[in-house]
MOPAC internal coordinates of N, CA, C and O (Angstrom, degrees):
PM7 1SCF
backbone

  N    0.0000 0     0.00 0     0.00 0    0    0    0
  C    1.4433 1     0.00 0     0.00 0    1    0    0
  C    1.5220 1   108.23 1     0.00 0    2    1    0
  O    1.2310 1   121.31 1   -43.06 1    3    2    1
  N    1.3203 1   115.10 1   136.94 1    3    2    1
  C    1.4551 1   121.76 1   172.04 1    5    3    2
  C    1.5189 1   105.64 1  -109.47 1    6    5    3
  O    1.2310 1   121.02 1   -59.35 1    7    6    5
  N    1.3246 1   115.66 1   120.65 1    7    6    5
  C    1.4651 1   120.49 1  -175.89 1    9    7    6
  C    1.5165 1   110.27 1  -122.00 1   10    9    7
  O    1.2310 1   120.92 1   -34.19 1   11   10    9
  N    1.3183 1   115.84 1   145.81 1   11   10    9
  C    1.4552 1   121.28 1   177.96 1   13   11   10
  C    1.5221 1   111.50 1   -84.43 1   14   13   11
  O    1.2310 1   120.86 1   145.46 1   15   14   13
  N    1.3286 1   115.96 1   -34.54 1   15   14   13
  C    1.4624 1   120.52 1   179.26 1   17   15   14
  C    1.5203 1   108.56 1  -160.48 1   18   17   15
  O    1.2310 1   120.76 1    17.33 1   19   18   17
  N    1.3280 1   116.16 1  -162.67 1   19   18   17
  C    1.4665 1   120.48 1  -175.19 1   21   19   18
  C    1.5226 1   113.24 1   -73.40 1   22   21   19
  O    1.2310 1   119.31 1   173.48 1   23   22   21
  N    1.3181 1   118.93 1    -6.52 1   23   22   21
  C    1.4650 1   121.17 1  -178.90 1   25   23   22
  C    1.5241 1   114.24 1  -126.15 1   26   25   23
  O    1.2310 1   119.58 1   168.67 1   27   26   25
  N    1.3268 1   118.40 1   -11.33 1   27   26   25
  C    1.4553 1   120.57 1  -171.38 1   29   27   26
  C    1.5254 1   111.82 1  -123.73 1   30   29   27
  O    1.2310 1   120.97 1   -61.47 1   31   30   29
  N    1.3159 1   115.76 1   118.53 1   31   30   29
  C    1.4635 1   121.50 1   173.68 1   33   31   30
  C    1.5226 1   108.23 1   -94.65 1   34   33   31
  O    1.2310 1   120.68 1   -43.82 1   35   34   33
  N    1.3189 1   116.31 1   136.18 1   35   34   33
  C    1.4656 1   120.82 1   178.28 1   37   35   34
  C    1.5196 1   109.79 1   -87.69 1   38   37   35
  O    1.2310 1   120.76 1   131.30 1   39   38   37
  N    1.3157 1   116.15 1   -48.70 1   39   38   37
  C    1.4567 1   121.37 1   178.12 1   41   39   38
  C    1.5175 1   108.61 1  -155.13 1   42   41   39
  O    1.2310 1   120.90 1   -22.22 1   43   42   41
  N    1.3217 1   115.88 1   157.78 1   43   42   41
  C    1.4580 1   120.60 1   177.37 1   45   43   42
  C    1.5088 1   108.56 1  -154.98 1   46   45   43
  O    1.2310 1   121.25 1   -16.96 1   47   46   45
  N    1.3086 1   115.22 1   163.04 1   47   46   45
  C    1.4652 1   121.18 1   178.05 1   49   47   46
  C    1.5172 1   108.39 1  -147.48 1   50   49   47
  O    1.2310 1   121.31 1   -27.75 1   51   50   49
  N    1.2939 1   115.09 1   152.25 1   51   50   49
  C    1.4579 1   122.27 1   178.68 1   53   51   50
  C    1.5198 1   107.95 1   -99.19 1   54   53   51
  O    1.2310 1   120.34 1   -46.11 1   55   54   53
  N    1.3207 1   116.95 1   133.89 1   55   54   53
  C    1.4678 1   120.77 1   179.75 1   57   55   54
  C    1.5238 1   108.94 1  -135.80 1   58   57   55
  O    1.2310 1   120.31 1   -21.32 1   59   58   57
  N    1.3278 1   117.02 1   158.68 1   59   58   57
  C    1.4687 1   119.31 1   177.02 1   61   59   58
  C    1.5281 1   110.81 1   -64.23 1   62   61   59
  O    1.2310 1   120.60 1   -25.60 1   63   62   61
  N    1.3057 1   116.46 1   154.40 1   63   62   61
  C    1.4613 1   121.11 1  -178.14 1   65   63   62
  C    1.5109 1   113.76 1   -62.02 1   66   65   63
  O    1.2310 1   119.84 1   149.73 1   67   66   65
  N    1.3291 1   117.92 1   -30.27 1   67   66   65
  C    1.4561 1   120.97 1  -178.07 1   69   67   66
  C    1.5345 1   112.49 1   -88.50 1   70   69   67
  O    1.2310 1   119.58 1   177.68 1   71   70   69
  N    1.3334 1   118.40 1    -2.32 1   71   70   69
  C    1.4626 1   121.81 1  -177.82 1   73   71   70
  C    1.5253 1   110.64 1   -78.30 1   74   73   71
  O    1.2310 1   121.12 1   -24.11 1   75   74   73
  N    1.3091 1   115.47 1   155.89 1   75   74   73
  C    1.4559 1   122.01 1   179.23 1   77   75   74
  C    1.5299 1   110.29 1   -74.25 1   78   77   75
  O    1.2310 1   120.45 1   -49.69 1   79   78   77
  N    1.3156 1   116.74 1   130.31 1   79   78   77
  C    1.4614 1   120.63 1   177.18 1   81   79   78
  C    1.5218 1   111.18 1   -66.73 1   82   81   79
  O    1.2310 1   120.27 1   143.06 1   83   82   81
  N    1.3143 1   117.10 1   -36.94 1   83   82   81
  C    1.4575 1   121.14 1  -176.59 1   85   83   82
  C    1.5217 1   111.31 1   -63.10 1   86   85   83
  O    1.2310 1   119.92 1   139.53 1   87   86   85
  N    1.3113 1   117.76 1   -40.47 1   87   86   85
  C    1.4666 1   120.51 1  -179.46 1   89   87   86
  C    1.5256 1   110.77 1   -64.54 1   90   89   87
  O    1.2310 1   120.14 1   134.88 1   91   90   89
  N    1.3251 1   117.34 1   -45.12 1   91   90   89
  C    1.4653 1   121.03 1   178.73 1   93   91   90
  C    1.5293 1   110.21 1   -67.35 1   94   93   91
  O    1.2310 1   120.22 1   145.38 1   95   94   93
  N    1.3159 1   117.19 1   -34.62 1   95   94   93
  C    1.4614 1   120.62 1   177.01 1   97   95   94
  C    1.5188 1   112.04 1   -63.91 1   98   97   95
  O    1.2310 1   120.44 1   140.26 1   99   98   97
  N    1.3295 1   116.77 1   -39.74 1   99   98   97
  C    1.4690 1   120.22 1   176.90 1  101   99   98
  C    1.5261 1   110.81 1   -64.42 1  102  101   99
  O    1.2310 1   120.19 1   142.11 1  103  102  101
  N    1.3278 1   117.25 1   -37.89 1  103  102  101
  C    1.4658 1   120.57 1   177.17 1  105  103  102
  C    1.5307 1   110.63 1   -63.93 1  106  105  103
  O    1.2310 1   120.41 1   138.78 1  107  106  105
  N    1.3240 1   116.82 1   -41.22 1  107  106  105
  C    1.4599 1   119.96 1   178.80 1  109  107  106
  C    1.5227 1   111.58 1   -65.38 1  110  109  107
  O    1.2310 1   120.41 1   139.73 1  111  110  109
  N    1.3363 1   116.83 1   -40.27 1  111  110  109
  C    1.4642 1   120.36 1   176.94 1  113  111  110
  C    1.5199 1   110.73 1   -63.92 1  114  113  111
  O    1.2310 1   120.59 1   140.45 1  115  114  113
  N    1.3235 1   116.49 1   -39.55 1  115  114  113
  C    1.4546 1   120.28 1   177.91 1  117  115  114
  C    1.5163 1   111.53 1   -62.84 1  118  117  115
  O    1.2310 1   120.27 1   146.57 1  119  118  117
  N    1.3283 1   117.09 1   -33.43 1  119  118  117
  C    1.4587 1   121.19 1   177.61 1  121  119  118
  C    1.5120 1   112.79 1   -69.30 1  122  121  119
  O    1.2310 1   120.37 1   149.46 1  123  122  121
  N    1.3217 1   116.90 1   -30.54 1  123  122  121
  C    1.4653 1   120.67 1   177.85 1  125  123  122
  C    1.5192 1   109.76 1   -74.49 1  126  125  123
  O    1.2310 1   120.77 1   136.16 1  127  126  125
  N    1.3309 1   116.13 1   -43.84 1  127  126  125
  C    1.4578 1   121.13 1   177.31 1  129  127  126
  C    1.5187 1   112.58 1    83.64 1  130  129  127
  O    1.2310 1   120.94 1     4.19 1  131  130  129
  N    1.3380 1   115.82 1  -175.81 1  131  130  129
  C    1.4677 1   121.01 1  -178.12 1  133  131  130
  C    1.5292 1   112.29 1   -66.09 1  134  133  131
  O    1.2310 1   121.35 1   -28.67 1  135  134  133
  N    1.3236 1   115.03 1   151.33 1  135  134  133
  C    1.4605 1   121.66 1   179.60 1  137  135  134
  C    1.5201 1   110.52 1  -110.80 1  138  137  135
  O    1.2310 1   119.81 1   -29.60 1  139  138  137
  N    1.3345 1   117.96 1   150.40 1  139  138  137
  C    1.4629 1   119.94 1   179.00 1  141  139  138
  C    1.5306 1   113.06 1   -73.75 1  142  141  139
  O    1.2310 1   120.04 1   152.35 1  143  142  141
  N    1.3272 1   117.52 1   -27.65 1  143  142  141
  C    1.4667 1   121.34 1  -179.89 1  145  143  142
  C    1.5286 1   108.68 1  -133.68 1  146  145  143
  O    1.2310 1   120.20 1   -30.08 1  147  146  145
  N    1.3239 1   117.23 1   149.92 1  147  146  145
  C    1.4701 1   119.39 1   179.65 1  149  147  146
  C    1.5277 1   112.38 1   -62.93 1  150  149  147
  O    1.2310 1   121.14 1   -42.85 1  151  150  149
  N    1.3287 1   115.42 1   137.15 1  151  150  149
  C    1.4619 1   122.79 1   179.17 1  153  151  150
  C    1.5267 1   107.36 1  -133.84 1  154  153  151
  O    1.2310 1   120.54 1   -39.86 1  155  154  153
  N    1.3326 1   116.58 1   140.14 1  155  154  153
  C    1.4564 1   120.05 1   176.90 1  157  155  154
  C    1.5188 1   110.29 1   -67.52 1  158  157  155
  O    1.2310 1   121.09 1   -41.93 1  159  158  157
  N    1.3173 1   115.52 1   138.07 1  159  158  157
  C    1.4603 1   122.29 1   176.54 1  161  159  158
  C    1.5213 1   107.03 1  -121.01 1  162  161  159
  O    1.2310 1   120.65 1   -77.16 1  163  162  161
  N    1.3362 1   116.37 1   102.84 1  163  162  161
  C    1.4547 1   122.15 1  -178.45 1  165  163  162
  C    1.5155 1   108.61 1   -85.05 1  166  165  163
  O    1.2310 1   120.58 1   -57.70 1  167  166  165
  N    1.3225 1   116.49 1   122.30 1  167  166  165
  C    1.4604 1   120.86 1  -175.17 1  169  167  166
  C    1.5177 1   110.55 1  -128.62 1  170  169  167
  O    1.2310 1   121.29 1   -27.63 1  171  170  169
  N    1.3043 1   115.14 1   152.37 1  171  170  169
  C    1.4481 1   123.08 1   174.77 1  173  171  170
  C    1.5345 1   109.03 1   -76.79 1  174  173  171
  O    1.2310 1   120.35 1   -15.63 1  175  174  173
  N    1.3072 1   116.93 1   164.37 1  175  174  173
  C    1.4680 1   120.10 1   179.21 1  177  175  174
  C    1.5311 1   113.22 1   -62.12 1  178  177  175
  O    1.2310 1   119.94 1   160.77 1  179  178  177
  N    1.3134 1   117.72 1   -19.23 1  179  178  177
  C    1.4701 1   120.81 1   177.65 1  181  179  178
  C    1.5266 1   110.88 1   -63.26 1  182  181  179
  O    1.2310 1   120.13 1   158.75 1  183  182  181
  N    1.3329 1   117.35 1   -21.25 1  183  182  181
  C    1.4593 1   122.32 1  -177.06 1  185  183  182
  C    1.5245 1   112.50 1  -106.75 1  186  185  183
  O    1.2310 1   119.71 1  -158.79 1  187  186  185
  N    1.3042 1   118.15 1    21.21 1  187  186  185
  C    1.4615 1   120.01 1  -173.38 1  189  187  186
  C    1.5218 1   114.08 1   -88.65 1  190  189  187
  O    1.2310 1   119.38 1  -170.45 1  191  190  189
  N    1.3208 1   118.79 1     9.55 1  191  190  189
  C    1.4655 1   119.53 1   179.53 1  193  191  190
  C    1.5308 1   110.78 1   -69.91 1  194  193  191
  O    1.2310 1   121.26 1   -20.43 1  195  194  193
  N    1.3268 1   115.20 1   159.57 1  195  194  193
  C    1.4631 1   121.10 1  -175.36 1  197  195  194
  C    1.5265 1   112.19 1   -61.28 1  198  197  195
  O    1.2310 1   120.26 1   141.24 1  199  198  197
  N    1.3170 1   117.10 1   -38.76 1  199  198  197
  C    1.4633 1   120.89 1  -176.68 1  201  199  198
  C    1.5326 1   111.46 1   -64.50 1  202  201  199
  O    1.2310 1   120.16 1   136.50 1  203  202  201
  N    1.3156 1   117.30 1   -43.50 1  203  202  201
  C    1.4626 1   121.15 1  -179.79 1  205  203  202
  C    1.5198 1   110.73 1   -68.08 1  206  205  203
  O    1.2310 1   120.34 1   136.58 1  207  206  205
  N    1.3139 1   116.95 1   -43.42 1  207  206  205
  C    1.4624 1   120.15 1   179.07 1  209  207  206
  C    1.5241 1   111.24 1   -63.28 1  210  209  207
  O    1.2310 1   119.94 1   139.49 1  211  210  209
  N    1.3338 1   117.73 1   -40.51 1  211  210  209
  C    1.4535 1   120.89 1  -179.91 1  213  211  210
  C    1.5275 1   111.16 1   -67.17 1  214  213  211
  O    1.2310 1   120.42 1   140.31 1  215  214  213
  N    1.3288 1   116.81 1   -39.69 1  215  214  213
  C    1.4695 1   120.40 1   177.47 1  217  215  214
  C    1.5241 1   110.27 1   -62.33 1  218  217  215
  O    1.2310 1   120.60 1   138.44 1  219  218  217
  N    1.3221 1   116.47 1   -41.56 1  219  218  217
  C    1.4628 1   120.72 1   178.08 1  221  219  218
  C    1.5318 1   110.26 1   -61.15 1  222  221  219
  O    1.2310 1   120.37 1   136.16 1  223  222  221
  N    1.3155 1   116.90 1   -43.84 1  223  222  221
  C    1.4694 1   120.52 1   178.44 1  225  223  222
  C    1.5225 1   111.00 1   -64.47 1  226  225  223
  O    1.2310 1   120.07 1   139.19 1  227  226  225
  N    1.3195 1   117.47 1   -40.81 1  227  226  225
  C    1.4705 1   121.36 1  -179.83 1  229  227  226
  C    1.5291 1   111.67 1   -62.68 1  230  229  227
  O    1.2310 1   120.05 1   146.54 1  231  230  229
  N    1.3367 1   117.50 1   -33.46 1  231  230  229
  C    1.4562 1   121.42 1  -178.78 1  233  231  230
  C    1.5202 1   113.08 1   -87.96 1  234  233  231
  O    1.2310 1   119.55 1  -177.93 1  235  234  233
  N    1.3155 1   118.46 1     2.07 1  235  234  233
  C    1.4573 1   121.12 1   176.34 1  237  235  234
  C    1.5084 1   114.95 1    92.91 1  238  237  235
  O    1.2310 1   119.85 1  -168.48 1  239  238  237
  N    1.3191 1   117.90 1    11.52 1  239  238  237
  C    1.4601 1   121.25 1   175.52 1  241  239  238
  C    1.5243 1   109.43 1   -87.28 1  242  241  239
  O    1.2310 1   120.69 1   -23.13 1  243  242  241
  N    1.3048 1   116.29 1   156.87 1  243  242  241
  C    1.4584 1   122.07 1   171.21 1  245  243  242
  C    1.5273 1   105.60 1  -106.88 1  246  245  243
  O    1.2310 1   119.86 1   -78.28 1  247  246  245
  N    1.3424 1   117.87 1   101.72 1  247  246  245
  C    1.4672 1   119.05 1  -175.92 1  249  247  246
  C    1.5267 1   111.75 1   -69.44 1  250  249  247
  O    1.2310 1   120.90 1   -49.53 1  251  250  249
  N    1.3139 1   115.89 1   130.47 1  251  250  249
  C    1.4589 1   122.77 1   176.63 1  253  251  250
  C    1.5203 1   106.38 1  -119.96 1  254  253  251
  O    1.2310 1   121.29 1   -82.78 1  255  254  253
  N    1.3143 1   115.13 1    97.22 1  255  254  253
  C    1.4595 1   121.26 1  -179.29 1  257  255  254
  C    1.5240 1   108.09 1  -149.66 1  258  257  255
  O    1.2310 1   119.93 1   -48.76 1  259  258  257
  N    1.3249 1   117.74 1   131.24 1  259  258  257
  C    1.4604 1   119.01 1   178.66 1  261  259  258
  C    1.5245 1   110.40 1   -74.54 1  262  261  259
  O    1.2310 1   120.38 1   -35.75 1  263  262  261
  N    1.3260 1   116.89 1   144.25 1  263  262  261
  C    1.4642 1   119.32 1   176.51 1  265  263  262
  C    1.5246 1   110.40 1   -72.94 1  266  265  263
  O    1.2310 1   120.98 1   -29.04 1  267  266  265
  N    1.3230 1   115.73 1   150.96 1  267  266  265
  C    1.4615 1   119.33 1   174.79 1  269  267  266
  C    1.5190 1   108.94 1   -65.35 1  270  269  267
  O    1.2310 1   120.87 1   -24.51 1  271  270  269
  N    1.3036 1   115.95 1   155.49 1  271  270  269
  C    1.4647 1   120.38 1  -174.54 1  273  271  270
  C    1.5254 1   113.01 1   -67.22 1  274  273  271
  O    1.2310 1   119.34 1   158.90 1  275  274  273
  N    1.3325 1   118.86 1   -21.10 1  275  274  273
  C    1.4593 1   120.44 1  -179.09 1  277  275  274
  C    1.5356 1   112.73 1   -95.66 1  278  277  275
  O    1.2310 1   119.46 1  -167.08 1  279  278  277
  N    1.3230 1   118.63 1    12.92 1  279  278  277
  C    1.4606 1   122.54 1   176.90 1  281  279  278
  C    1.5154 1   110.47 1   -66.90 1  282  281  279
  O    1.2310 1   120.34 1   -45.08 1  283  282  281
  N    1.3282 1   116.96 1   134.92 1  283  282  281
  C    1.4646 1   120.79 1   177.89 1  285  283  282
  C    1.5212 1   111.40 1   -74.46 1  286  285  283
  O    1.2310 1   120.49 1   143.48 1  287  286  285
  N    1.3352 1   116.67 1   -36.52 1  287  286  285
  C    1.4601 1   121.20 1   179.38 1  289  287  286
  C    1.5286 1   109.38 1  -124.65 1  290  289  287
  O    1.2310 1   119.92 1   -99.84 1  291  290  289
  N    1.3358 1   117.75 1    80.16 1  291  290  289
  C    1.4758 1   119.58 1  -179.60 1  293  291  290
  C    1.5243 1   111.06 1   -68.71 1  294  293  291
  O    1.2310 1   120.43 1   -24.17 1  295  294  293
  N    1.3225 1   116.78 1   155.83 1  295  294  293
  C    1.4516 1   122.73 1  -179.35 1  297  295  294
  C    1.5171 1   109.65 1  -113.87 1  298  297  295
  O    1.2310 1   121.34 1   -12.63 1  299  298  297
  N    1.3069 1   115.05 1   167.37 1  299  298  297
  C    1.4600 1   121.34 1   176.67 1  301  299  298
  C    1.5273 1   108.40 1   -89.35 1  302  301  299
  O    1.2310 1   120.17 1   -33.48 1  303  302  301
  N    1.3131 1   117.28 1   146.52 1  303  302  301
  C    1.4626 1   122.39 1   176.90 1  305  303  302
  C    1.5168 1   108.70 1  -143.71 1  306  305  303
  O    1.2310 1   121.02 1   -20.48 1  307  306  305
  N    1.2932 1   115.65 1   159.52 1  307  306  305
  C    1.4592 1   122.49 1  -178.02 1  309  307  306
  C    1.5336 1   109.32 1   -78.39 1  310  309  307
  O    1.2310 1   120.41 1   -79.54 1  311  310  309
  N    1.3216 1   116.83 1   100.46 1  311  310  309
  C    1.4718 1   121.29 1  -176.13 1  313  311  310
  C    1.5208 1   112.03 1   -66.79 1  314  313  311
  O    1.2310 1   120.17 1   144.78 1  315  314  313
  N    1.3153 1   117.27 1   -35.22 1  315  314  313
  C    1.4650 1   120.07 1   178.71 1  317  315  314
  C    1.5317 1   110.35 1   -65.96 1  318  317  315
  O    1.2310 1   120.37 1   140.20 1  319  318  317
  N    1.3088 1   116.89 1   -39.80 1  319  318  317
  C    1.4606 1   120.19 1   178.25 1  321  319  318
  C    1.5303 1   110.64 1   -70.08 1  322  321  319
  O    1.2310 1   120.24 1   143.70 1  323  322  321
  N    1.3340 1   117.15 1   -36.30 1  323  322  321
  C    1.4641 1   120.83 1  -179.02 1  325  323  322
  C    1.5291 1   111.16 1   -64.14 1  326  325  323
  O    1.2310 1   120.03 1   150.57 1  327  326  325
  N    1.3299 1   117.55 1   -29.43 1  327  326  325
  C    1.4590 1   120.67 1   178.39 1  329  327  326
  C    1.5250 1   111.98 1   -63.97 1  330  329  327
  O    1.2310 1   120.46 1   158.84 1  331  330  329
  N    1.3292 1   116.73 1   -21.16 1  331  330  329
  C    1.4664 1   120.52 1   179.24 1  333  331  330
  C    1.5256 1   112.17 1   -78.39 1  334  333  331
  O    1.2310 1   119.95 1   177.05 1  335  334  333
  N    1.3196 1   117.71 1    -2.95 1  335  334  333
  C    1.4635 1   121.27 1   178.99 1  337  335  334
  C    1.5252 1   111.15 1   -62.29 1  338  337  335
  O    1.2310 1   120.44 1   158.51 1  339  338  337
  N    1.3148 1   116.77 1   -21.49 1  339  338  337
  C    1.4674 1   119.45 1   179.39 1  341  339  338
  C    1.5184 1   111.87 1   -62.67 1  342  341  339
  O    1.2310 1   119.69 1   160.25 1  343  342  341
  N    1.3315 1   118.20 1   -19.75 1  343  342  341
  C    1.4583 1   120.26 1   177.24 1  345  343  342
  C    1.5316 1   110.49 1   -63.24 1  346  345  343
  O    1.2310 1   120.60 1   139.32 1  347  346  345
  N    1.3142 1   116.45 1   -40.68 1  347  346  345
  C    1.4634 1   120.58 1   178.00 1  349  347  346
  C    1.5235 1   109.75 1   -69.21 1  350  349  347
  O    1.2310 1   120.20 1   141.39 1  351  350  349
  N    1.3185 1   117.22 1   -38.61 1  351  350  349
  C    1.4604 1   120.72 1   177.91 1  353  351  350
  C    1.5293 1   110.91 1   -63.54 1  354  353  351
  O    1.2310 1   120.48 1   148.38 1  355  354  353
  N    1.3490 1   116.68 1   -31.62 1  355  354  353
  C    1.4577 1   119.92 1   177.08 1  357  355  354
  C    1.5255 1   111.28 1   -66.34 1  358  357  355
  O    1.2310 1   120.36 1   146.55 1  359  358  357
  N    1.3355 1   116.92 1   -33.45 1  359  358  357
  C    1.4669 1   119.75 1   175.79 1  361  359  358
  C    1.5225 1   110.39 1   -64.28 1  362  361  359
  O    1.2310 1   120.22 1   137.38 1  363  362  361
  N    1.3263 1   117.19 1   -42.62 1  363  362  361
  C    1.4631 1   120.16 1   176.87 1  365  363  362
  C    1.5343 1   111.01 1   -61.50 1  366  365  363
  O    1.2310 1   120.28 1   139.63 1  367  366  365
  N    1.3270 1   117.07 1   -40.37 1  367  366  365
  C    1.4542 1   120.43 1   179.13 1  369  367  366
  C    1.5207 1   110.85 1   -64.11 1  370  369  367
  O    1.2310 1   120.35 1   138.95 1  371  370  369
  N    1.3214 1   116.94 1   -41.05 1  371  370  369
  C    1.4675 1   119.87 1   178.21 1  373  371  370
  C    1.5246 1   111.15 1   -63.32 1  374  373  371
  O    1.2310 1   120.62 1   140.22 1  375  374  373
  N    1.3250 1   116.43 1   -39.78 1  375  374  373
  C    1.4664 1   119.32 1   179.22 1  377  375  374
  C    1.5233 1   111.25 1   -66.43 1  378  377  375
  O    1.2310 1   120.56 1   145.39 1  379  378  377
  N    1.3271 1   116.53 1   -34.61 1  379  378  377
  C    1.4617 1   119.29 1   178.48 1  381  379  378
  C    1.5212 1   111.59 1   -70.84 1  382  381  379
  O    1.2310 1   119.97 1   169.78 1  383  382  381
  N    1.3319 1   117.67 1   -10.22 1  383  382  381
  C    1.4518 1   121.63 1   173.61 1  385  383  382
  C    1.5214 1   112.25 1   -68.81 1  386  385  383
  O    1.2310 1   120.74 1   161.36 1  387  386  385
  N    1.3148 1   116.19 1   -18.64 1  387  386  385
  C    1.4574 1   120.99 1   175.39 1  389  387  386
  C    1.5249 1   107.50 1   -87.42 1  390  389  387
  O    1.2310 1   120.91 1   -67.16 1  391  390  389
  N    1.3094 1   115.86 1   112.84 1  391  390  389
  C    1.4738 1   120.69 1  -174.41 1  393  391  390
  C    1.5169 1   111.87 1   -57.10 1  394  393  391
  O    1.2310 1   120.59 1   144.76 1  395  394  393
  N    1.2959 1   116.48 1   -35.24 1  395  394  393
  C    1.4574 1   120.58 1  -178.01 1  397  395  394
  C    1.5307 1   111.87 1   -66.14 1  398  397  395
  O    1.2310 1   119.94 1   154.40 1  399  398  397
  N    1.3371 1   117.71 1   -25.60 1  399  398  397
  C    1.4618 1   120.90 1   179.26 1  401  399  398
  C    1.5255 1   110.86 1   -83.99 1  402  401  399
  O    1.2310 1   120.37 1   130.33 1  403  402  401
  N    1.3295 1   116.91 1   -49.67 1  403  402  401
  C    1.4633 1   117.36 1  -174.19 1  405  403  402
  C    1.5169 1   112.92 1   -68.93 1  406  405  403
  O    1.2310 1   119.78 1   153.02 1  407  406  405
  N    1.3341 1   118.03 1   -26.98 1  407  406  405
  C    1.4655 1   119.51 1  -179.02 1  409  407  406
  C    1.5247 1   112.88 1   -97.08 1  410  409  407
  O    1.2310 1   120.42 1   171.09 1  411  410  409
  N    1.3269 1   116.81 1    -8.91 1  411  410  409
  C    1.4748 1   122.85 1   176.87 1  413  411  410
  C    1.5274 1   111.79 1    51.41 1  414  413  411
  O    1.2310 1   121.22 1  -119.80 1  415  414  413
  N    1.3372 1   115.26 1    60.20 1  415  414  413
  C    1.4618 1   120.89 1   178.52 1  417  415  414
  C    1.5224 1   112.19 1   -68.13 1  418  417  415
  O    1.2310 1   120.60 1   147.97 1  419  418  417
  N    1.3187 1   116.46 1   -32.03 1  419  418  417
  C    1.4625 1   120.55 1  -173.54 1  421  419  418
  C    1.5201 1   111.58 1   -72.25 1  422  421  419
  O    1.2310 1   120.88 1   -46.25 1  423  422  421
  N    1.3082 1   115.93 1   133.75 1  423  422  421
  C    1.4629 1   120.97 1   179.57 1  425  423  422
  C    1.5242 1   111.61 1   -82.57 1  426  425  423
  O    1.2310 1   120.23 1   145.12 1  427  426  425
  N    1.3279 1   117.16 1   -34.88 1  427  426  425
  C    1.4550 1   121.31 1  -177.14 1  429  427  426
  C    1.5325 1   111.11 1   -93.07 1  430  429  427
  O    1.2310 1   120.69 1   -42.65 1  431  430  429
  N    1.3185 1   116.28 1   137.35 1  431  430  429
  C    1.4583 1   120.89 1   179.71 1  433  431  430
  C    1.5269 1   111.91 1   -61.13 1  434  433  431
  O    1.2310 1   120.44 1   141.62 1  435  434  433
  N    1.3266 1   116.76 1   -38.38 1  435  434  433
  C    1.4584 1   120.21 1  -177.41 1  437  435  434
  C    1.5306 1   111.08 1   -64.28 1  438  437  435
  O    1.2310 1   119.76 1   143.39 1  439  438  437
  N    1.3139 1   118.07 1   -36.61 1  439  438  437
  C    1.4640 1   121.42 1   178.40 1  441  439  438
  C    1.5282 1   109.86 1   -71.01 1  442  441  439
  O    1.2310 1   120.44 1   138.58 1  443  442  441
  N    1.3312 1   116.77 1   -41.42 1  443  442  441
  C    1.4656 1   120.79 1   177.97 1  445  443  442
  C    1.5306 1   110.58 1   -62.70 1  446  445  443
  O    1.2310 1   120.23 1   135.86 1  447  446  445
  N    1.3354 1   117.16 1   -44.14 1  447  446  445
  C    1.4622 1   120.78 1   179.04 1  449  447  446
  C    1.5279 1   111.79 1   -64.98 1  450  449  447
  O    1.2310 1   120.57 1   144.14 1  451  450  449
  N    1.3164 1   116.52 1   -35.86 1  451  450  449
  C    1.4638 1   119.94 1   177.96 1  453  451  450
  C    1.5266 1   110.36 1   -63.66 1  454  453  451
  O    1.2310 1   120.19 1   135.58 1  455  454  453
  N    1.3293 1   117.24 1   -44.42 1  455  454  453
  C    1.4604 1   119.24 1   179.47 1  457  455  454
  C    1.5313 1   110.62 1   -69.74 1  458  457  455
  O    1.2310 1   119.86 1   146.70 1  459  458  457
  N    1.3213 1   117.87 1   -33.30 1  459  458  457
  C    1.4621 1   120.74 1   176.51 1  461  459  458
  C    1.5265 1   110.09 1   -63.50 1  462  461  459
  O    1.2310 1   120.19 1   137.95 1  463  462  461
  N    1.3156 1   117.23 1   -42.05 1  463  462  461
  C    1.4654 1   120.61 1   174.66 1  465  463  462
  C    1.5248 1   111.00 1   -60.38 1  466  465  463
  O    1.2310 1   120.63 1   136.21 1  467  466  465
  N    1.3134 1   116.40 1   -43.79 1  467  466  465
  C    1.4627 1   120.62 1   177.75 1  469  467  466
  C    1.5264 1   111.09 1   -59.89 1  470  469  467
  O    1.2310 1   120.19 1   134.63 1  471  470  469
  N    1.3285 1   117.25 1   -45.37 1  471  470  469
  C    1.4604 1   121.31 1  -179.06 1  473  471  470
  C    1.5294 1   111.02 1   -63.95 1  474  473  471
  O    1.2310 1   119.97 1   141.83 1  475  474  473
  N    1.3337 1   117.66 1   -38.17 1  475  474  473
  C    1.4584 1   120.48 1   177.75 1  477  475  474
  C    1.5175 1   111.27 1   -66.23 1  478  477  475
  O    1.2310 1   120.14 1   142.62 1  479  478  477
  N    1.3182 1   117.34 1   -37.38 1  479  478  477
  C    1.4715 1   120.74 1   176.57 1  481  479  478
  C    1.5271 1   109.99 1   -64.94 1  482  481  479
  O    1.2310 1   120.16 1   136.95 1  483  482  481
  N    1.3142 1   117.30 1   -43.05 1  483  482  481
  C    1.4621 1   120.76 1   178.25 1  485  483  482
  C    1.5169 1   110.47 1   -61.22 1  486  485  483
  O    1.2310 1   119.71 1   139.02 1  487  486  485
  N    1.3198 1   118.15 1   -40.98 1  487  486  485
  C    1.4736 1   120.90 1  -179.46 1  489  487  486
  C    1.5237 1   111.69 1   -66.86 1  490  489  487
  O    1.2310 1   119.66 1   144.40 1  491  490  489
  N    1.3207 1   118.26 1   -35.60 1  491  490  489
  C    1.4675 1   120.15 1   177.89 1  493  491  490
  C    1.5218 1   110.27 1   -68.64 1  494  493  491
  O    1.2310 1   120.07 1   144.23 1  495  494  493
  N    1.3199 1   117.46 1   -35.77 1  495  494  493
  C    1.4594 1   121.18 1  -177.74 1  497  495  494
  C    1.5233 1   114.11 1   -78.67 1  498  497  495
  O    1.2310 1   119.51 1   163.24 1  499  498  497
  N    1.3166 1   118.54 1   -16.76 1  499  498  497
  C    1.4730 1   121.01 1  -179.61 1  501  499  498
  C    1.4922 1   111.44 1   -68.68 1  502  501  499
  O    1.2310 1   120.10 1   180.00 1  503  502  501

């Protein structure tokens, strides 16, 4: 999920549990495309690979992601900006407030995605 703040999702996609988050994240970034002005992109450590960071830079984002501890060449990142990542985590927490989402009652992906869209609309309107 790409979110603008604690209440607004820009785009999201459903992926299998065993799939790589970084690969789906790159697809979502590709769907957004290049930006006219630089914008911070706060990412979890799951997205800290070189390919994802380079794609973010190519599209005009400023990637804010801490390097993993076993990186041979760690980079500097804005720690104060990274602390704001909890805003996106708050959106996930709000979505888990919908029992139908956190327990995944729906068997079909299309039905689950439809209710996820509904829940995101409800969160924007609150």
